[in-house]
C-alpha positions as CSV (number, residue, x, y, z in Angstrom):
1,M,4.9,-29.0,16.4
2,T,1.7,-26.9,16.4
3,T,2.1,-23.2,17.0
4,T,-0.3,-21.2,19.1
5,H,-2.3,-19.9,16.2
6,E,-2.5,-23.0,14.0
7,A,-5.0,-25.7,14.0
8,P,-3.5,-29.2,14.8
9,I,-2.7,-31.0,11.5
10,S,-2.6,-34.7,11.5
11,T,0.8,-36.1,10.8
12,D,-0.7,-39.3,9.6
13,A,-2.0,-37.6,6.5
14,P,0.6,-35.1,5.2
15,D,-1.2,-34.8,1.9
16,S,-4.5,-34.0,3.5
17,L,-6.5,-31.0,2.5
18,A,-5.8,-29.3,5.8
19,A,-2.0,-29.7,5.3
20,R,-2.1,-28.4,1.8
21,T,-4.2,-25.3,2.6
22,S,-2.7,-24.3,5.9
23,E,-1.4,-20.7,5.8
24,G,0.9,-21.0,8.8
25,A,1.2,-17.8,10.9
26,Q,-1.7,-16.2,8.9
27,Q,-4.1,-19.0,9.8
28,L,-7.1,-18.1,11.9
29,T,-8.6,-21.0,13.8
30,S,-11.6,-21.4,16.0
31,R,-11.3,-20.4,19.6
32,D,-11.8,-23.9,20.9
33,V,-8.3,-24.8,19.6
34,V,-6.5,-21.5,20.0
35,A,-4.0,-21.3,22.8
36,A,-4.4,-19.0,25.8
37,A,-1.6,-16.6,24.7
38,E,-3.1,-16.0,21.3
39,G,-6.5,-15.3,22.8
40,L,-5.0,-12.9,25.2
41,R,-3.1,-11.1,22.5
42,E,-6.3,-10.5,20.5
43,L,-8.5,-9.5,23.4
44,G,-6.8,-8.2,26.5
45,A,-3.3,-7.0,25.7
46,V,-4.4,-3.5,24.6
47,L,-6.4,-3.0,27.8
48,R,-3.4,-4.1,29.9
49,V,-5.4,-6.8,31.8
50,T,-3.8,-10.0,33.1
51,E,-4.0,-13.2,31.2
52,S,-6.5,-14.7,33.6
53,E,-8.7,-11.6,33.6
54,G,-8.7,-11.5,29.8
55,L,-9.6,-15.1,29.3
56,K,-12.3,-15.0,32.0
57,A,-13.9,-12.0,30.3
58,E,-13.8,-13.9,27.0
59,L,-15.3,-17.1,28.4
60,E,-18.1,-15.2,30.1
61,Q,-19.5,-13.9,26.8
62,A,-18.8,-17.0,24.8
63,P,-21.8,-19.4,24.4
64,D,-21.2,-23.0,23.5
65,D,-22.6,-22.8,20.0
66,E,-20.4,-23.2,17.0
67,T,-18.6,-20.5,15.0
68,M,-17.6,-20.2,11.4
69,I,-14.5,-18.7,9.9
70,I,-14.8,-16.8,6.6
71,N,-12.6,-14.6,4.4
72,M,-13.6,-11.0,3.8
73,G,-11.6,-9.5,0.8
74,P,-9.4,-8.8,-0.7
75,Q,-11.7,-6.9,-3.1
76,H,-12.1,-3.4,-4.2
77,P,-13.8,-1.1,-3.1
78,S,-15.3,-2.7,0.0
79,T,-12.0,-3.6,1.6
80,H,-10.3,-0.5,0.2
81,G,-7.8,-2.5,-1.9
82,V,-5.9,-5.6,-1.2
83,L,-6.9,-5.9,2.5
84,R,-8.0,-9.3,3.6
85,L,-9.8,-10.0,6.9
86,M,-10.3,-13.5,8.4
87,L,-13.4,-13.3,10.5
88,E,-14.7,-15.8,13.0
89,L,-18.5,-15.5,13.2
90,R,-21.1,-16.6,15.6
91,G,-24.2,-16.2,13.4
92,E,-23.8,-12.7,12.1
93,T,-21.7,-11.5,15.0
94,V,-18.0,-11.0,14.6
95,V,-16.2,-12.9,17.4
96,R,-12.6,-12.4,16.1
97,C,-11.0,-10.5,13.3
98,K,-7.5,-10.9,11.9
99,P,-6.2,-8.5,9.2
100,I,-4.0,-10.2,6.6
101,I,-1.7,-7.8,4.7
102,G,1.2,-8.0,2.2
103,Y,-0.6,-8.6,-1.1
104,L,0.7,-5.2,-2.4
105,H,4.2,-5.5,-1.0
106,T,6.6,-3.3,-3.1
107,G,9.6,-2.9,-0.9
108,M,9.6,0.9,-1.1
109,E,11.7,1.4,2.0
110,R,14.4,-1.0,0.7
111,T,14.1,0.6,-2.7
112,G,14.6,4.0,-1.1
113,E,18.0,2.9,0.1
114,E,19.1,2.4,-3.5
115,L,18.0,5.8,-4.7
116,T,19.7,9.1,-4.2
117,Y,18.1,11.7,-1.9
118,L,17.1,13.6,-5.0
119,Q,15.4,10.6,-6.4
120,G,13.7,9.7,-3.1
121,P,10.5,11.7,-3.5
122,T,9.7,9.7,-6.7
123,N,9.6,6.6,-4.6
124,V,7.8,7.7,-1.4
125,T,5.1,9.7,-3.2
126,R,3.6,6.3,-4.3
127,M,3.0,5.1,-0.7
128,D,-0.1,7.1,0.3
129,Y,-1.3,7.6,-3.3
130,A,-4.4,9.5,-2.0
131,A,-2.2,12.1,-0.2
132,P,1.2,11.8,-1.9
133,L,2.5,15.3,-1.1
134,F,2.5,14.4,2.6
135,T,5.0,11.6,2.2
136,E,7.2,13.8,0.0
137,L,7.1,16.4,2.7
138,A,8.1,14.0,5.5
139,F,11.0,12.7,3.5
140,S,12.2,16.1,2.5
141,L,12.0,17.5,6.0
142,T,14.0,14.6,7.3
143,V,16.7,15.1,4.6
144,E,16.8,18.8,5.4
145,K,17.2,18.0,9.1
146,L,20.3,15.9,8.3
147,L,21.7,18.6,6.0
148,E,20.9,21.3,8.6
149,I,19.4,23.6,6.0
150,E,16.4,25.8,6.0
151,V,14.3,26.3,2.9
152,P,13.1,29.8,1.8
153,D,9.9,31.2,3.3
154,R,8.1,31.0,0.0
155,A,8.9,27.3,-0.3
156,V,7.5,26.8,3.3
157,W,4.2,28.4,2.4
158,I,4.0,26.7,-0.9
159,R,4.4,23.4,0.9
160,M,1.6,24.3,3.4
161,L,-0.7,25.4,0.5
162,M,-0.1,22.2,-1.5
163,T,-0.4,19.8,1.4
164,E,-3.7,21.4,2.7
165,M,-5.1,21.3,-0.8
166,N,-4.1,17.6,-0.9
167,R,-5.8,17.1,2.5
168,I,-9.0,18.5,1.0
169,S,-8.7,16.1,-2.0
170,S,-8.0,13.1,0.3
171,H,-10.9,13.8,2.6
172,L,-13.2,14.3,-0.4
173,L,-12.1,10.9,-1.6
174,F,-13.0,9.5,1.8
175,M,-16.5,11.1,1.6
176,A,-17.0,9.6,-1.8
177,T,-15.9,6.0,-1.0
178,N,-17.4,6.1,2.5
179,G,-20.8,7.0,1.0
180,M,-20.5,4.2,-1.6
181,D,-19.5,1.6,1.0
182,L,-22.7,2.3,2.8
183,G,-24.9,2.4,-0.2
184,A,-25.1,6.2,-0.7
185,V,-24.0,5.9,-4.4
186,S,-24.8,9.5,-5.2
187,M,-22.3,10.6,-2.6
188,M,-19.6,8.8,-4.6
189,L,-20.5,10.9,-7.6
190,Y,-20.6,14.2,-5.7
191,G,-17.4,13.5,-3.8
192,W,-15.6,12.5,-6.9
193,R,-16.8,15.6,-8.7
194,E,-15.4,18.0,-6.1
195,R,-12.1,16.0,-5.8
196,E,-11.6,16.5,-9.5
197,E,-11.5,20.2,-9.0
198,A,-8.8,19.9,-6.2
199,L,-6.8,17.5,-8.4
200,R,-7.1,19.9,-11.3
201,F,-5.3,22.5,-9.3
202,L,-2.6,20.1,-8.2
203,Q,-2.1,19.2,-11.8
204,E,-1.7,22.8,-12.8
205,V,1.1,23.2,-10.3
206,T,2.9,19.9,-10.5
207,G,2.0,18.5,-13.9
208,L,0.4,15.4,-12.4
209,R,-2.9,14.5,-10.7
210,M,-1.1,12.1,-8.3
211,N,2.4,10.9,-7.4
212,H,3.7,14.4,-7.9
213,N,7.4,14.4,-7.0
214,Y,6.9,18.1,-6.3
215,I,8.2,18.6,-2.7
216,R,11.9,17.9,-2.8
217,P,14.8,18.4,-0.4
218,G,15.6,22.1,-0.5
219,G,12.2,23.3,-1.5
220,V,9.8,22.5,-4.3
221,A,10.3,21.5,-7.9
222,A,8.8,24.6,-9.5
223,D,7.2,27.9,-8.5
224,L,3.5,28.4,-8.6
225,P,2.2,29.0,-12.1
226,D,0.5,32.2,-13.3
227,G,-3.2,32.2,-12.3
228,W,-2.8,29.9,-9.4
229,R,-4.7,32.2,-7.0
230,D,-7.7,32.1,-9.3
231,S,-7.7,28.3,-9.4
232,V,-7.5,28.1,-5.6
233,L,-10.3,30.6,-5.1
234,R,-12.5,28.9,-7.6
235,L,-12.3,25.7,-5.5
236,L,-12.7,27.6,-2.1
237,D,-15.8,29.5,-3.4
238,M,-17.4,26.3,-4.7
239,L,-16.9,24.0,-1.8
240,P,-19.0,25.5,1.0
241,E,-22.2,25.1,-0.9
242,R,-21.3,21.5,-1.9
243,L,-20.3,20.6,1.6
244,A,-23.7,21.9,2.8
245,Q,-25.3,19.5,0.3
246,Y,-23.3,16.6,1.8
247,D,-24.8,17.6,5.2
248,T,-28.3,17.5,3.8
249,L,-27.8,14.3,1.9
250,L,-26.0,12.4,4.8
251,N,-26.4,13.9,8.2
252,Q,-30.1,14.5,7.8
253,Q,-30.7,10.9,6.7
254,P,-31.7,8.6,9.6
255,I,-30.5,5.5,7.7
256,W,-27.1,7.0,7.4
257,R,-26.9,7.9,11.1
258,N,-28.2,4.5,12.2
259,R,-25.5,2.8,10.1
260,L,-22.7,4.8,11.7
261,Q,-23.7,5.9,15.2
262,G,-22.5,3.5,17.9
263,I,-20.7,1.3,15.4
264,G,-17.0,0.5,15.7
265,V,-16.5,2.2,19.0
266,I,-12.9,2.5,20.4
267,T,-11.6,4.4,23.4
268,A,-8.8,6.8,23.8
269,E,-6.9,4.4,26.0
270,E,-7.0,1.7,23.4
271,C,-5.9,4.1,20.7
272,L,-2.9,5.3,22.7
273,A,-1.9,1.7,23.6
274,L,-1.9,0.8,19.9
275,G,-0.2,4.0,18.7
276,V,-3.3,5.1,16.7
277,T,-3.3,8.8,15.6
278,G,-5.3,11.1,13.3
279,P,-9.1,11.1,13.0
280,L,-9.3,7.7,14.8
281,L,-7.7,9.1,17.9
282,R,-9.5,12.5,17.7
283,S,-12.8,10.7,17.4
284,T,-12.4,9.5,21.0
285,G,-12.2,13.1,22.3
286,Y,-8.4,13.1,22.5
287,D,-7.3,16.5,21.3
288,W,-4.0,15.9,19.4
289,D,-2.8,17.3,16.1
290,L,0.8,17.6,15.1
291,R,0.2,20.8,13.2
292,R,-0.8,22.6,16.4
293,D,1.0,20.5,19.2
294,M,4.4,20.0,17.4
295,P,4.3,22.7,14.7
296,Y,6.3,22.3,11.5
297,L,6.5,24.5,8.4
298,A,4.5,27.7,9.4
299,F,1.5,26.1,11.1
300,D,2.2,28.2,14.2
301,E,1.4,31.3,12.1
302,V,-2.0,30.3,11.0
303,E,-5.3,29.9,12.8
304,F,-7.4,26.7,12.6
305,E,-9.4,24.4,14.9
306,V,-8.5,20.8,15.8
307,I,-11.8,18.8,15.4
308,V,-12.5,16.1,18.0
309,G,-15.4,13.8,18.6
310,A,-16.9,12.3,21.7
311,Y,-18.0,8.7,21.1
312,G,-15.2,7.1,19.1
313,D,-17.6,5.6,16.6
314,C,-17.8,5.5,12.8
315,Y,-20.0,8.6,12.8
316,D,-17.5,10.7,14.7
317,R,-14.7,9.7,12.3
318,Y,-16.9,10.6,9.3
319,A,-17.9,14.0,10.9
320,I,-14.3,14.9,11.8
321,R,-13.1,14.5,8.2
322,L,-16.0,16.5,6.9
323,A,-15.2,19.3,9.4
324,E,-11.5,19.1,8.6
325,I,-12.2,20.1,5.0
326,H,-13.5,23.4,6.3
327,E,-10.4,23.9,8.5
328,S,-8.1,23.1,5.6
329,M,-10.0,25.7,3.5
330,K,-9.4,28.2,6.3
331,I,-5.6,27.4,6.3
332,V,-5.5,27.7,2.5
333,R,-7.1,31.2,2.5
334,Q,-4.4,32.3,5.0
335,C,-1.7,30.9,2.7
336,L,-3.2,33.1,-0.1
337,E,-2.9,36.1,2.1
338,K,0.5,35.5,3.6
339,M,2.3,33.9,0.6
340,P,5.7,35.7,0.5
341,K,7.8,36.4,-2.5
342,G,11.3,35.0,-3.1
343,D,12.9,31.7,-4.1
344,Y,11.0,28.5,-4.2
345,R,14.1,26.5,-3.4
346,I,17.3,26.9,-1.5
347,Q,20.1,28.5,-3.6
348,D,22.8,26.0,-2.6
349,K,24.6,24.5,-5.5
350,K,25.4,21.3,-3.5
351,V,21.7,20.6,-3.2
352,T,19.9,22.5,-5.9
353,P,20.2,21.8,-9.6
354,P,20.7,24.9,-11.9
355,P,17.8,26.6,-13.6
356,R,16.7,24.8,-16.7
357,A,17.3,27.8,-18.9
358,R,21.0,28.0,-17.9
359,I,21.7,24.5,-19.2
360,D,21.5,25.7,-22.8
361,E,23.9,28.6,-22.0
362,S,26.5,27.3,-19.7
363,M,28.7,24.2,-19.9
364,E,29.3,24.4,-16.1
365,A,25.5,24.4,-15.5
366,L,25.1,21.4,-17.8
367,I,27.8,19.5,-15.9
368,H,26.3,20.5,-12.6
369,H,22.9,19.4,-13.7
370,F,24.2,16.1,-15.0
371,K,26.2,15.3,-11.8
372,I,23.5,16.2,-9.3
373,F,20.9,14.1,-11.1
374,T,23.2,11.1,-11.7
375,E,25.3,11.1,-8.5
376,G,23.1,13.1,-6.2
377,F,24.3,15.1,-3.2
378,K,26.0,13.7,-0.1
379,V,24.4,14.0,3.3
380,P,26.4,14.1,6.5
381,E,26.5,11.0,8.7
382,G,23.7,10.8,11.3
383,E,20.1,9.9,11.8
384,A,16.9,11.9,11.9
385,Y,13.2,11.5,12.3
386,V,10.5,14.0,11.3
387,S,6.7,13.5,11.7
388,I,3.9,15.4,10.2
389,E,0.0,15.3,10.4
390,S,-1.2,13.5,7.3
391,P,-5.0,13.0,6.6
392,R,-4.7,9.6,8.3
393,G,-2.5,10.5,11.3
394,E,1.1,10.8,12.3
395,L,3.3,10.2,9.2
396,G,7.0,10.0,10.0
397,C,10.2,9.4,8.1
398,Y,13.3,8.0,9.7
399,I,16.6,8.1,7.8
400,V,20.1,6.9,8.7
401,S,22.9,8.5,6.6
402,D,26.4,7.1,6.2
403,G,27.7,10.2,4.5
404,S,26.9,9.0,1.0
405,S,24.3,10.2,-1.5
406,K,21.8,7.5,-0.6
407,P,20.1,6.6,2.7
408,Y,21.8,3.8,4.6
409,R,18.5,3.0,6.2
410,M,15.0,4.4,5.6
411,H,11.8,3.7,7.4
412,V,8.4,5.3,7.0
413,R,6.0,5.4,10.0
414,A,2.8,4.9,8.0
415,P,-0.4,5.8,9.9
416,S,-2.6,3.4,7.8
417,F,-0.3,0.5,8.9
418,V,-0.6,1.4,12.6
419,N,-4.3,2.2,12.4
420,L,-5.2,-1.2,10.9
421,Q,-4.4,-2.7,14.4
422,T,-7.7,-1.3,15.5
423,L,-9.8,-3.5,13.3
424,P,-9.9,-6.5,15.6
425,H,-11.1,-4.2,18.4
426,L,-13.5,-2.2,16.3
427,M,-15.2,-5.3,14.8
428,H,-15.3,-7.4,17.9
429,G,-18.9,-8.0,18.9
430,G,-20.3,-6.2,15.9
431,L,-22.3,-7.4,13.0
432,L,-20.8,-8.6,9.8
433,A,-22.9,-6.1,7.9
434,D,-21.1,-3.3,9.8
435,G,-17.7,-4.6,8.7
436,V,-17.4,-2.5,5.6
437,A,-18.5,0.7,7.5
438,I,-15.8,0.1,10.0
439,I,-13.1,-0.5,7.4
440,S,-14.1,2.6,5.6
441,S,-14.0,4.7,8.8
442,V,-10.4,3.7,9.3
443,D,-9.7,5.0,5.8
444,P,-6.6,2.8,5.1
445,I,-4.4,3.3,2.1
446,L,-2.9,-0.1,1.3
447,G,0.0,1.5,-0.6
448,E,1.5,2.8,2.7
449,V,0.5,-0.4,4.6
450,D,2.5,-2.8,2.5
451,R,4.9,-0.2,1.0
């Protein structure tokens, strides 16, 4: 039996080329053989139109000439990792687009159910590898909600400082790769140069450039090192001039504007129907940011602006991320001013391991250290969900606890995964040449898509 999204395969020739190369549910076939339900799902479901209205609108704009189906990706960097798109083209116009994912599947959520809560951050930090501290934060806040504990004020502000520095590094990476995707190769060099300075600070604090395992349930792994303020100020003092250079290089370049303005347009209604968040949603003019609208940590104690666009196109999404670097710098400066003194993690022996220095002095501390790192700590039964604003949108962590030292179930609401749903709508009716610009504007991280 032929499914709605497979081309009919002759049963008379089971060893035919079509039979051997069929990809089943991932197959994309021409619209002349696709069923009505499949066409409606791709075109009209988001707009909440009826089946007849959706198919009528599609037929009205579909000439009788032939189409061609091609693969785009997976290749790096133009598809940002192992993302594959199957495109149906009429000439150079994209008629249909189907994202194919799963090439990087690592089973991180299932792996997380086999790790203790203390080991959990080592796993989730590898999902969004461009902004690893955000996944660590979402996981830790969810565990702390289950434990019903509050971390010390210093730990709260350290978390804010580190995540906003990580947001800066993530958006600088976007600036670099987005420039390279569109042919502005020098932007790749400049964006990478500034990102190195941000990563250098993260390495001074955590010991690693990426995948830090720094934010943990109960606080952070270590206090800020000596001289951390100077390192932060060095970056904050250097960035404004460099960002002004980006403005001169890109915004004042007519080729750059023509490649982005009016390309990959999406509406707020479509974003809300698909669950899209972050810069994609804000580019449509929808004013929504979890840091302000559902505050966590101490974001209700700092001042910053939520940047929104107006047209929902690639240029708005680029401009929003560039402006958000300035807003994150503003938050970081306030963290410098308001950073309190005190403990960097909760002083609860059931959750927190003993200080490293005490292990050499006390047998009890050695036993405590050994047991908490081998057996973990137990979390009361229950379920919890906490969401935060990552550089790509709403990042949430859902955990079900059965009272043991490991999550019974864990799920991460990854914004890159949800936002990829927009590609068929962003690319529909556009040119193949604009495909890479559209993918880049979504800014997907495939580690949290396939996770």
